[in-house]
C-alpha atoms as one frame of an Amber mdcrd trajectory, in Angstrom:
protein
  45.972 -36.117  78.818  45.262 -35.075  82.017  42.726 -37.778  83.155  42.490
 -41.426  82.764  40.214 -44.292  84.189  40.354 -47.479  84.026  38.420 -49.349
  81.140  38.001 -52.534  79.377  38.146 -51.390  76.044  41.246 -49.596  76.720
  41.191 -46.036  78.714  38.789 -43.197  78.982  41.166 -40.588  78.002  40.183
 -36.722  78.395  41.896 -34.289  75.970  42.617 -30.666  76.477  39.329 -29.796
  74.979  37.589 -31.847  78.156  36.080 -34.407  75.716  36.233 -38.190  76.759
  36.577 -40.893  74.923  37.741 -44.317  74.523  41.448 -44.812  73.754  40.961
 -49.040  72.230  38.196 -47.148  69.844  39.478 -43.864  68.871  43.391 -44.046
  70.399  44.964 -40.579  69.621  42.292 -39.137  67.097  41.479 -36.503  68.737
  44.523 -35.688  71.650  46.018 -32.901  69.437  43.177 -31.368  68.352  39.147
 -31.187  69.096  36.585 -34.185  67.875  34.598 -31.065  66.734  37.307 -29.641
  64.212  38.344 -33.144  63.311  34.524 -34.250  62.477  34.358 -30.947  60.445
  37.223 -31.250  58.456  36.636 -34.935  58.078  32.764 -35.417  57.041  31.653
 -31.702  56.149  28.252 -31.569  56.057  27.803 -35.345  54.421  26.477 -36.334
  57.828  23.137 -34.700  57.675  20.693 -33.033  55.108  16.802 -32.597  54.423
  14.594 -35.347  53.670  18.192 -37.595  54.262  18.662 -40.570  56.361  22.350
 -41.313  57.394  23.376 -44.425  58.822  26.333 -44.529  61.093  28.439 -47.513
  61.966  30.127 -46.213  65.262  29.791 -43.229  67.546  33.440 -42.445  68.283
  33.042 -42.902  72.265  29.963 -40.814  71.813  31.743 -37.683  70.262  30.284
 -37.827  66.840  26.498 -38.130  68.462  27.083 -35.090  70.327  28.562 -33.362
  67.361  25.221 -34.252  65.378  23.010 -32.918  67.719  24.469 -30.133  68.162
  24.823 -29.020  64.285  21.875 -30.315  63.173  19.516 -27.153  62.478  16.577
 -27.243  64.936  14.064 -26.799  62.249  15.663 -29.672  59.891  13.033 -31.959
  60.832  13.520 -34.461  57.506  16.916 -35.093  58.737  17.502 -38.122  60.573
  21.050 -40.264  61.743  20.676 -43.611  62.855  23.855 -44.835  64.979  25.256
 -48.401  65.187  27.602 -49.375  67.711  29.169 -52.512  69.333  27.461 -53.944
  71.664  29.998 -54.205  74.065  30.883 -50.351  73.244  27.334 -49.617  73.668
  27.318 -51.005  77.035  30.143 -48.888  78.124  28.887 -45.735  76.483  25.956
 -45.937  78.834  27.685 -47.453  81.920  30.265 -44.092  81.540  27.518 -41.809
  80.777  29.410 -40.845  77.500  26.088 -40.440  75.105  23.937 -37.479  75.609
  21.449 -37.589  78.031  18.435 -36.716  75.639  18.632 -37.810  72.050  15.390
 -36.531  69.905  13.258 -39.182  68.010  15.346 -38.415  64.452  18.697 -39.499
  66.146  19.122 -42.706  67.791  21.953 -45.447  69.021  20.955 -48.741  68.618
  22.946 -52.220  68.217  23.831 -53.991  65.505  20.713 -56.794  66.454  18.382
 -53.883  66.384  19.086 -51.783  63.504  16.875 -52.611  60.424  14.065 -52.993
  62.619  14.518 -49.919  64.149  15.239 -47.964  60.767  12.002 -49.549  59.397
   9.428 -48.854  62.312  11.023 -45.562  63.637  13.101 -44.119  60.603  11.042
 -44.407  57.711  13.833 -46.417  55.863  11.594 -47.645  52.746  10.739 -44.202
  51.923  14.146 -42.628  52.222  15.004 -45.865  50.196  12.213 -44.857  47.514
  13.511 -41.437  47.439  17.045 -42.805  47.247  18.298 -40.529  50.106  20.147
 -43.215  52.429  23.528 -42.867  53.222  26.067 -45.131  55.042  29.231 -43.872
  56.882  31.746 -45.088  59.230  32.721 -43.474  62.223  36.576 -42.219  62.430
  36.498 -45.167  64.893  34.997 -47.580  62.520  37.412 -46.586  60.064  40.462
 -47.140  61.885  39.152 -50.661  63.491  41.151 -50.120  66.466  38.415 -52.821
  67.843  38.735 -55.670  65.435  35.005 -56.184  65.565  34.352 -52.921  63.267
  35.658 -54.669  60.136  33.177 -57.640  60.251  30.366 -55.165  61.544  30.015
 -53.185  58.586  30.680 -56.153  56.509  26.817 -57.068  58.313  25.733 -53.829
  57.868  26.251 -53.983  53.899  24.832 -56.852  53.787  21.220 -56.574  55.306
  21.508 -53.095  53.986  21.984 -54.667  50.098  19.323 -57.385  50.907  16.531
 -54.817  52.241  17.017 -51.942  49.629  17.168 -54.978  46.844  13.133 -55.947
  47.991  12.446 -52.293  47.963  13.755 -51.217  44.648  12.125 -54.119  43.048
   8.631 -52.929  44.474   9.405 -49.816  42.486  11.048 -51.745  39.688   8.185
 -53.875  38.527   6.833 -51.515  35.555  10.270 -53.293  33.649   8.562 -56.820
  33.981   4.997 -55.568  33.143   6.107 -53.967  29.985   8.231 -56.907  29.032
   5.698 -59.281  29.754   2.874 -56.873  27.603   5.297 -57.541  24.953   5.285
 -61.128  25.227   1.600 -61.450  25.041   1.104 -62.961  22.024   3.919 -65.725
  22.451   2.878 -66.698  26.223   0.342 -68.960  24.886   1.148 -72.141  26.875
   1.270 -72.260  30.669   3.722 -74.349  32.431   1.506 -75.841  34.601   1.058
 -78.331  31.506   4.186 -79.736  32.235   3.372 -80.604  35.542   3.711 -84.157
  36.845   4.777 -85.023  33.446   7.951 -86.930  34.712   7.093 -88.717  37.748
   9.725 -91.272  38.981  11.913 -89.729  36.452  15.894 -87.965  36.834  16.583
 -84.283  35.594  20.121 -82.852  35.629  19.699 -78.568  36.051  22.776 -77.094
  34.568  23.847 -73.643  34.944  26.767 -71.649  34.836  28.721 -71.721  38.021
  32.499 -72.835  38.339  31.764 -76.504  38.771  29.770 -76.817  36.111  32.654
 -78.542  33.541  33.086 -81.276  36.189  30.005 -82.732  35.340  29.326 -82.479
  31.779  31.187 -86.062  31.113  28.778 -87.740  33.416  25.909 -85.935  31.655
  27.101 -87.359  28.569  27.407 -90.874  29.691  24.069 -90.982  30.924  22.002
 -88.615  28.311  19.769 -91.223  27.617  18.686 -91.630  31.155  18.676 -88.058
  31.973  16.289 -85.240  31.410  18.465 -82.165  30.672  17.763 -78.906  31.727
  19.524 -75.559  31.181  19.389 -72.158  31.750  20.235 -69.984  28.531  23.448
 -68.577  29.457  25.379 -71.607  29.344  23.857 -72.316  25.455  27.011 -71.523
  24.168  29.146 -73.632  26.145  26.452 -76.598  25.360  26.730 -76.425  21.728
  30.132 -76.832  22.098  30.126 -79.913  24.230  27.304 -81.065  21.396  24.745
 -81.255  24.426  21.065 -80.650  23.427  18.892 -79.667  26.468  15.594 -81.057
  26.586  14.223 -77.942  28.549  15.780 -74.075  28.023  15.123 -71.553  31.070
  15.562 -67.835  30.794  13.702 -65.054  32.828  15.719 -61.880  32.412  13.655
 -59.277  30.587  16.868 -57.079  30.087  18.563 -57.074  26.580  21.634 -58.127
  27.912  19.866 -61.307  28.547  19.629 -61.842  25.020  23.271 -60.938  24.577
  24.267 -63.518  27.382  21.875 -66.101  26.037  21.351 -65.680  21.717  22.944
 -69.207  21.358  19.724 -70.955  22.791  18.047 -70.197  19.211  20.174 -72.865
  17.453  18.414 -75.351  19.912  14.738 -74.578  18.713  13.938 -78.131  17.147
  14.739 -80.538  19.817  14.653 -78.248  22.946  11.351 -76.878  24.644  11.777
 -73.285  25.796  10.297 -72.356  29.458  10.378 -68.387  30.110   9.202 -66.467
  32.779   6.268 -64.262  31.676   8.519 -60.964  31.642  11.761 -62.555  29.953
  13.542 -60.856  27.416  11.496 -60.272  24.438  14.381 -60.797  21.888  14.339
 -63.774  22.827  11.081 -65.332  22.967  10.050 -63.038  19.594  12.483 -64.953
  18.013  12.454 -68.224  19.250  11.050 -71.226  16.886   9.906 -73.751  18.975
   7.356 -74.415  21.602   7.413 -72.511  24.579   5.580 -72.416  27.893   5.793
 -69.245  30.674   5.493 -68.958  34.061   3.333 -66.459  36.278   0.650 -64.280
  34.902  -0.391 -63.387  31.545  -1.054 -60.205  31.978   0.333 -57.646  34.899
  -3.338 -56.866  36.482  -6.112 -59.012  37.654  -8.451 -60.600  35.223 -10.485
 -63.504  34.692  -7.771 -65.195  31.812  -5.234 -65.591  34.458  -8.029 -66.466
  37.039  -5.398 -68.068  40.126  -2.142 -67.855  37.998  -1.189 -64.256  39.438
   2.194 -64.730  40.605   5.356 -66.469  39.621   5.118 -69.837  41.470   8.608
 -70.019  42.813  10.962 -68.278  45.343  14.351 -67.125  44.482  15.786 -64.287
  42.204  18.037 -66.794  39.592  16.921 -68.501  36.487  18.407 -71.404  38.532
  15.432 -71.043  40.877  12.520 -71.128  38.450  14.216 -74.037  36.912  14.448
 -76.314  39.946  10.882 -75.104  40.688   9.418 -76.285  37.661  11.439 -78.951
  37.543  10.074 -80.442  40.861   6.311 -79.408  39.615   7.045 -81.680  36.546
   7.246 -84.943  39.180  11.130 -85.944  39.270  11.785 -88.018  41.577  15.458
 -86.618  41.797  17.147 -83.596  40.486  21.218 -83.163  40.064  22.080 -79.707
  40.391  25.355 -78.931  38.297  26.776 -75.407  38.094  24.576 -74.203  41.082
  27.401 -73.451  43.097  26.431 -70.057  44.485  29.621 -69.152  45.304  33.531
 -68.567  43.537  35.735 -70.848  42.869  38.921 -70.481  45.015  40.736 -68.561
  42.537  37.767 -66.178  42.455  36.101 -67.223  39.353  32.485 -67.051  39.289
  31.328 -68.985  36.188  32.627 -71.834  34.499  35.588 -72.497  32.438  35.002
 -71.613  28.736  32.404 -68.772  29.444  32.992 -65.265  28.749  33.550 -64.275
  32.420  36.361 -67.085  32.889  38.184 -66.210  29.849  38.177 -62.395  31.711
  39.388 -63.581  35.127  38.391 -63.930  38.889  36.083 -61.434  40.065  37.833
 -58.678  41.284  35.141 -56.331  43.208  35.361 -56.633  47.025  32.812 -58.708
  48.694  32.236 -59.439  52.517  29.921 -62.281  51.668  31.433 -65.963  52.629
  29.736 -69.498  52.621  30.627 -72.910  53.639  30.990 -75.516  51.001  30.110
 -79.050  50.546  33.459 -79.796  51.406  33.811 -78.052  54.193  35.936 -74.937
  52.724  34.662 -71.410  52.974  34.264 -69.592  49.577  33.844 -66.165  48.905
  30.438 -65.238  47.056  28.578 -62.464  46.437  25.209 -60.596  46.728  23.338
 -62.072  44.166  24.518 -65.484  44.753  24.475 -65.014  48.529  20.585 -63.885
  48.460  19.941 -66.702  46.657  20.794 -69.211  49.243  17.707 -69.389  51.954
  15.233 -69.694  48.685  17.023 -72.691  47.513  16.615 -74.223  50.847  13.460
 -73.626  50.474  13.108 -75.261  47.177  14.695 -78.271  49.003  11.966 -78.698
  51.224   9.548 -78.412  48.659  10.799 -80.823  46.850  10.867 -83.211  49.661
   7.238 -82.237  50.238   7.239 -83.833  46.975   8.679 -86.739  47.205  12.236
 -85.377  45.136  15.277 -85.112  46.383  17.866 -82.492  45.265  21.680 -83.480
  45.078  24.627 -81.223  44.265  27.589 -83.308  43.575  30.119 -80.789  43.365
  32.338 -80.366  46.730  32.987 -76.493  46.219  29.378 -75.426  45.648  27.810
 -73.705  48.426  26.463 -76.127  51.256  22.478 -75.959  51.453  20.487 -76.953
  53.488  18.153 -80.203  52.502  20.337 -80.258  49.501  22.134 -83.616  49.606
  25.548 -83.571  48.577  26.536 -87.196  46.673  28.759 -87.874  44.078  28.192
 -89.436  40.286  28.842 -92.773  40.617  26.715 -93.189  43.774  23.430 -92.531
  41.361  21.245 -94.421  39.637  18.788 -93.596  36.479  16.100 -95.204  34.787
  16.401 -95.132  30.987  13.985 -92.777  29.612  11.548 -94.773  27.395  10.957
 -92.136  24.381  12.902 -88.859  23.516  11.550 -86.419  25.197  10.687 -84.363
  22.159   8.608 -87.105  21.069   6.906 -87.438  24.532   6.353 -84.031  25.099
   4.158 -83.766  21.276   2.162 -86.712  22.448   1.616 -84.819  26.184   0.840
 -81.137  25.160  -1.775 -79.561  23.269  -0.918 -79.482  19.647   0.130 -75.762
  18.539  -1.727 -74.630  15.257  -2.989 -71.763  13.233  -6.240 -71.709  14.754
  -4.901 -72.125  18.630  -2.435 -69.179  18.034  -5.449 -67.335  16.562  -7.969
 -68.058  19.230  -5.284 -66.423  21.580  -4.773 -63.482  20.041  -8.098 -62.307
  19.888  -8.328 -63.116  24.025  -5.916 -61.123  24.586  -6.854 -58.471  22.289
 -10.399 -58.365  23.924  -8.869 -57.927  27.254  -6.217 -55.402  26.473  -9.283
 -53.199  24.770 -10.910 -53.477  28.199  -7.677 -52.515  30.016  -7.244 -49.517
  27.699 -10.745 -48.398  28.195 -10.413 -48.516  32.024  -7.178 -46.448  32.211
  -8.645 -43.692  29.893 -11.180 -43.523  32.668  -9.044 -43.138  35.426  -7.462
 -40.355  33.087 -10.417 -38.686  32.935 -10.940 -38.378  36.403  -7.554 -37.430
  37.367  -8.080 -34.581  34.420 -11.336 -33.495  36.683  -9.822 -33.582  39.797
  -6.681 -31.198  38.635  -9.774 -28.611  38.095 -11.166 -29.337  41.413  -8.268
 -28.762  43.003  -7.189 -25.248  41.857 -10.869 -24.145  42.805 -10.462 -25.583
  46.190  -8.154 -22.914  47.576  -9.103 -19.921  45.500  -6.946 -17.303  44.014
  -6.775 -13.625  43.421  -8.992 -12.975  46.266 -11.558 -15.549  45.664 -12.586
 -17.761  48.044 -12.215 -21.720  47.864 -15.215 -23.655  47.011 -15.871 -26.332
  49.744 -17.838 -27.981  47.321 -14.534 -29.018  44.852 -13.464 -30.991  47.854
 -16.744 -32.786  48.049 -16.479 -33.846  44.458 -12.357 -34.840  44.845 -13.701
 -37.372  47.611 -16.287 -38.671  45.067 -13.329 -39.335  42.488 -11.023 -40.737
  45.066 -14.187 -42.983  46.258 -14.675 -43.821  42.820 -10.911 -44.916  41.800
 -11.018 -46.913  44.532 -14.470 -48.614  43.998 -15.142 -48.458  40.654 -11.084
 -48.643  39.165  -9.406 -50.199  41.601  -7.630 -52.730  39.301  -6.345 -50.013
  36.692  -5.796 -47.407  39.199  -3.663 -49.609  41.682  -1.760 -50.501  38.152
  -1.566 -46.573  36.752   0.396 -45.412  40.457   2.611 -48.955  39.814   3.584
 -47.858  35.973   4.012 -44.694  37.287   5.406 -45.171  40.599   8.841 -42.786
  40.296   6.211 -39.725  39.950   4.140 -40.901  43.034   7.522 -41.618  45.166
   7.982 -37.987  44.861   5.289 -36.705  46.443   6.523 -39.052  49.856   7.367
 -36.446  52.628   9.421 -38.538  55.703   8.492 -36.096  58.345   5.100 -37.335
  57.990   4.693 -36.033  61.763   5.037 -32.315  60.652   1.641 -30.180  59.995
   1.264 -28.782  56.374   0.380 -25.420  54.875  -2.617 -24.982  52.844   0.231
 -24.370  50.071   1.729 -27.596  50.675  -1.276 -29.105  50.257  -2.417 -27.418
  47.491   0.698 -28.186  45.481   0.670 -31.876  46.458  -2.160 -32.155  45.534
  -1.824 -31.047  41.856   1.276 -32.735  41.868  -0.897 -36.293  43.104  -3.594
 -35.673  40.220  -0.588 -34.864  37.572   1.190 -37.988  37.934  -2.121 -39.878
  37.561  -2.514 -38.185  34.506   0.786 -38.495  33.197   0.853 -42.269  34.068
  -2.618 -43.172  32.529  -1.512 -41.603  29.621   2.035 -43.272  29.271  -0.225
 -46.437  30.273  -2.548 -46.161  27.394   0.072 -45.393  25.171   1.601 -48.755
  26.185  -1.349 -50.518  25.637  -1.726 -49.012  21.912   1.497 -50.571  21.152
   0.677 -53.655  22.671  -2.657 -53.717  20.887  -0.649 -52.827  17.670   1.735
 -55.644  18.251  -1.117 -58.508  19.007  -2.526 -57.250  15.885   0.388 -57.761
  13.866   0.718 -61.199  15.096  -3.003 -61.790  13.221  -1.344 -60.261  10.315
   0.869 -62.747  10.346  -1.419 -65.869  10.160  -3.327 -64.441   6.934  -3.081
 -65.863   3.398  -1.640 -62.912   2.131  -0.348 -60.499   5.225   0.818 -57.044
   4.588   4.572 -57.789   4.529   5.430 -53.782   5.059   3.699 -53.402   8.107
   5.244 -56.625   9.473   8.528 -55.954   8.449   8.292 -52.374  10.238   6.880
 -54.067  13.586   9.852 -56.659  13.550  12.422 -54.186  13.325  10.418 -51.836
  15.913  10.761 -55.263  18.470  14.354 -55.969  17.744  12.610 -59.261  16.371
  14.477 -59.752  13.007  14.403 -63.861  13.441  10.834 -63.690  12.883  11.224
 -63.417   9.444  12.479 -66.817   9.434   9.662 -68.104  12.054   6.818 -66.418
   9.555   8.122 -68.003   6.804   8.400 -71.144   8.405   5.008 -71.121   9.303
   3.601 -69.844   6.181   5.801 -72.569   4.183   6.662 -70.075   1.612   9.899
 -68.957  -0.140  11.049 -65.815   0.171  12.613 -65.990  -3.167   9.043 -65.340
  -5.312   8.721 -61.741  -3.332   9.781 -58.579  -5.589  13.390 -56.984  -5.370
  12.421 -54.604  -3.030  11.027 -56.610  -0.446  13.937 -59.225  -0.699  16.337
 -56.447  -0.328  14.544 -55.892   3.109  14.535 -59.500   4.096  18.080 -59.607
   3.496  18.627 -56.790   5.666  16.546 -58.308   8.391  18.698 -61.332   7.728
  21.925 -59.485   8.210  20.615 -57.565  11.639  19.712 -61.005  12.886  23.262
 -62.426  12.035  24.486 -59.055  13.939  22.400 -59.891  16.721  24.356 -63.435
  16.828  27.922 -62.216  16.847  28.046 -59.818  19.324  30.500 -61.104  20.908
  32.515 -57.739  21.566  29.771 -56.085  23.152  29.532 -59.347  25.544  33.379
 -58.892  26.242  32.710 -55.225  26.749  30.080 -56.287  29.771  31.933 -58.354
  31.261  35.316 -56.085  31.311  32.902 -53.614  32.647  31.199 -55.823  35.640
  34.832 -57.442  36.499  36.679 -54.451  38.152  39.562 -52.995  37.163  43.034
 -52.657  38.630  41.725 -50.643  41.199  39.070 -52.653  42.998  41.896 -55.483
  42.357  43.561 -53.683  44.845  40.984 -52.912  47.193  39.783 -56.385  47.298
  43.718 -57.610  48.167  44.132 -55.018  50.663  40.496 -56.262  52.370  42.486
 -60.057  52.302  45.355 -58.395  53.988  43.606 -56.707  56.921  41.507 -60.010
  57.228  44.597 -61.852  57.521  43.228 -64.091  55.050  46.782 -65.667  53.380
  45.240 -68.941  51.416  42.853 -66.506  49.957  45.655 -64.201  48.866  47.170
 -66.970  47.252  44.035 -68.117  45.363  43.428 -65.060  44.325  46.834 -64.293
  43.320  46.851 -67.530  41.066  43.554 -66.587  39.490  44.718 -63.637  38.470
  48.021 -64.736  36.873  45.488 -67.268  34.666  43.659 -64.094  33.606  43.431
 -61.593  31.211  43.799 -58.813  33.278  46.758 -56.412  31.650  47.355 -55.205
  35.282  47.897 -59.023  36.444  52.064 -58.827  36.660  51.869 -55.311  38.670
  49.233 -57.008  41.445  51.840 -59.863  41.447  54.537 -58.158  43.374  51.998
 -56.309  45.465  50.059 -59.402  46.622  53.640 -61.256  47.082  54.623 -58.446
  49.690  51.110 -58.945  51.924  51.660 -62.889  51.701  55.319 -62.387  53.202
  54.400 -59.576  55.365  51.463 -61.987  56.736  54.359 -64.717  57.083  56.511
 -62.575  59.093  59.546 -62.284  56.431  59.456 -58.705  56.747  62.787 -57.551
  54.797  61.730 -60.129  51.656  57.981 -58.166  52.171  59.875 -54.724  51.371
  61.936 -55.968  48.749  58.496 -56.577  46.798  56.996 -53.443  47.649  60.122
 -51.683  46.572  59.538 -53.235  43.201  56.019 -51.691  42.854  56.053 -48.849
  39.970  52.151 -49.032  38.722  51.113 -45.593  39.828  47.729 -47.106  41.123
  49.451 -49.386  43.342  53.001 -47.228  43.974  51.091 -45.677  47.650  49.843
 -48.865  48.943  53.517 -50.538  48.516  55.373 -47.660  49.731  52.856 -47.195
  52.539  53.256 -51.274  54.064  56.908 -50.323  53.658  56.360 -47.644  55.816
  54.299 -49.180  58.354  57.024 -51.941  58.781  59.740 -49.568  58.907  58.053
 -47.469  61.836  57.038 -50.736  63.970  60.894 -51.529  63.885  61.831 -47.894
  64.834  63.751 -47.546  61.962  63.292 -43.638  61.761  65.810 -42.391  59.584
  65.267 -45.090  56.671  61.819 -44.507  56.841  62.097 -40.901  55.421  62.834
 -41.692  52.203  59.656 -43.864  51.604  57.712 -40.841  53.144  59.652 -38.485
  50.875  58.836 -40.390  47.753  54.993 -41.190  48.985  54.589 -37.015  49.325
  56.563 -36.990  46.111  53.919 -38.924  44.364  50.994 -37.779  46.354  50.936
 -33.989  48.067  48.713 -35.085  50.566  51.306 -36.976  52.283  53.404 -33.614
  52.815  51.958 -33.621  56.095  53.222 -36.528  57.293  56.456 -36.254  55.653
  56.630 -32.854  57.475  55.466 -34.073  60.604  58.462 -36.609  60.937  61.150
 -34.449  59.491  60.037 -32.070  62.592  60.343 -34.930  65.157  63.798 -36.146
  63.912  64.951 -32.466  64.186  64.789 -31.393  61.001  62.956 -28.415  61.791
  63.704 -26.101  58.565  63.209 -29.018  56.122  59.918 -29.641  57.718  58.870
 -26.188  57.737  59.522 -26.727  53.932  57.198 -29.434  53.495  54.510 -27.360
  55.427  54.523 -24.518  53.651  54.422 -26.643  49.924  51.665 -28.245  51.196
  49.412 -25.420  52.796  50.258 -23.462  49.657  48.247 -26.366  47.859  45.639
 -26.907  50.396  44.974 -23.642  52.167  41.810 -25.064  53.920  43.484 -27.782
  55.369  43.346 -26.232  59.159  43.975 -29.596  60.986  47.399 -29.614  58.950
  48.087 -25.883  59.826  47.336 -26.660  63.518  49.914 -29.092  63.729  52.391
 -27.148  61.916  51.571 -23.998  64.463  52.326 -26.486  67.139  55.687 -27.660
  65.217  56.783 -23.989  65.219  55.298 -23.461  68.985  57.800 -26.466  70.094
  60.682 -24.903  68.358  59.873 -21.392  70.249  58.992 -19.753  66.311  56.319
 -17.712  68.449  55.804 -15.403  65.483  55.418 -17.746  62.584  53.124 -19.789
  64.952  51.321 -16.975  65.666  50.648 -16.270  61.979  49.411 -19.687  61.393
  46.859 -19.789  64.319  45.691 -16.553  62.837  45.069 -17.640  59.666  43.262
 -20.713  61.186  40.691 -18.482  63.042  40.049 -16.154  59.954  38.563 -18.953
  58.419  37.303 -20.934  61.665  36.604 -18.541  64.681  35.297 -21.038  67.044
  38.706 -23.214  66.990  39.201 -24.389  70.297  42.280 -25.816  69.660  43.897
 -22.415  68.137  41.815 -20.298  70.712  44.013 -21.791  73.329  47.189 -21.919
  71.680  46.736 -18.131  70.694  46.104 -17.603  74.442  48.977 -19.443  75.731
  51.482 -16.966  73.434  49.994 -14.120  74.671  50.490 -15.002  78.309
């Protein structure tokens, strides 16, 4: 160091390469070798690339910005980099002129408060997300976190990034919902609006799967005759065990996993009413034998049947939100929320005791989301829970407008604006005049064979109309492909400008005569259309690029239309099979084939229930098919092993657990460490005992009991945890200047992980063990000959020990791989003078 100036975040240091940086941000990172060599080794080319947006937290005192500008190729206009810097650091960088004076538009440096809007407005953030071409990285200084605010800012960046990317990806994934809705067309017969206003002045309790659920079940049982019980489908197994039959069951998820989590609800068909979002998994709705009503549109396109009922009524991504919104519109004066915690228990559990998730153990993946509870504590949450909080607050405000109060009696549930926290003993309810099942039979139109057939004919007419429209879209796309080839000419022939005029007419026809279904084709084939997006929208296009893009565009149209027609054909056939089910003498072979294809074997039971027939009277061949269907349904209901594997796959492993515990230690969250340790010890994770010593070491280290902490770390033998424990032992010893005692620890680490050999070698050199250091360096560089930073350190040690020939040899090896390495050039020059 040859220059220092006073600075609030430490000092401005200048290294031997003339690079200036903040000591409070980068410490000694660039003191021995230049930032260029460091960045090249650390990042490679991960910071840029064609059609790529990189978001970087921190600028490494501006050095990383300089590095990016010097190494992004000038012609690579599609590569963009957005730096996010701490506000106090950014202010100092600007004052001390450490940032480049001129920054091109495809690179920028902004504060945390500005990044998202800047990314959306100037960096085509949505386009890059569509292309799955966004990379988030931390600068060296952000990773080292000498400035402690980097830890919190990385969490905030992660949160905002996930929330925005979820919104974008939902826009590209709506075909999943559309496909499920089409499969449910025949079953979505009664709109949920017909439930509105039926329960004015009554009290509902909504049961969901959060950790606090079981606290309320005794109160629900005690007041069963006074409450309308609404449950989410995934807790049906718990309700069966508790012998609570819900009045309403809600489900929304289109994926098959929802059936695995919720199939116990099928046992409640006689006394429970199923309310589903239009795109619920068909495996549930298609096998439900009771009454049901749907929320949202019937068709995934504008049509006269839906009218104004085009969108789901309620905000929020969870089934609980839909249940709450619907309950508000049903007219209840108060709605009690049970198991709607939107945060973890103190021990890290995400779901109520008795659930598969709780049986496995606490949530081990690291989460940066924290919420305040009704009791005033701070609880951990996760992205899907956390992002559900604002929409729940919106529903609470909507409830107030309707004269309804939302109440959550659980002290450890997330505190939500306008949701009252009241204990069960303070609540009053009036008894119901009659059972809900009886009441609904009186209030709702009856379901009959005639009403079902009328519905089937109605949707069939609309489906045939849609198929005809999309067939017209396909024909226009095919004609446009021909015109696109004529437009540019081939083999010396001139282009045909009349083809351009016809293509314009085709676009106008698509937009004006087929607006609904041309848009639908794009939505359902959105991945093909997204591949046409160019992030460099300002760059001029060549004729070849225009021709190729036009061809790909209309091919996407054509293929999308073909796929849509195929989907509609399948839907039409399914509705026709529902009509077949109503016939006195149906074609059973066709019905059986349809039920098998749809994975809905329990429709056989529904069929016999409606037809009031006995399967025993059918021929042996058919009865064997019936038996096979029944066996398939029994198998669907007994997929506990599949559920267990699913939960285990998403619950984390010893690595995620270690990372989570490490993060809690870094944040000095001692109580959270203790709570998570308790949760782990009560879990089914096979590695819980191995984690216990590491966790206890963390706790003792935070308490200042360093010798006891090292005793715990020394007992850690599990390979996944060994290096972490040894690292903490090493840090404690070095802080206490116990250099000699640190050497055996470093040796153990190097034997376990050869990448630690450079640190061991360096320490050996510093303690005068030059020969042993040389052996360690040589051994490592045999394993990693491309590690130029370590080779430079080795050369520096050799230079210090006046082993000039060996030093020169190492420097020449560096320059053979990187001729521009300034540190090696300078040292070699010193040797030659």
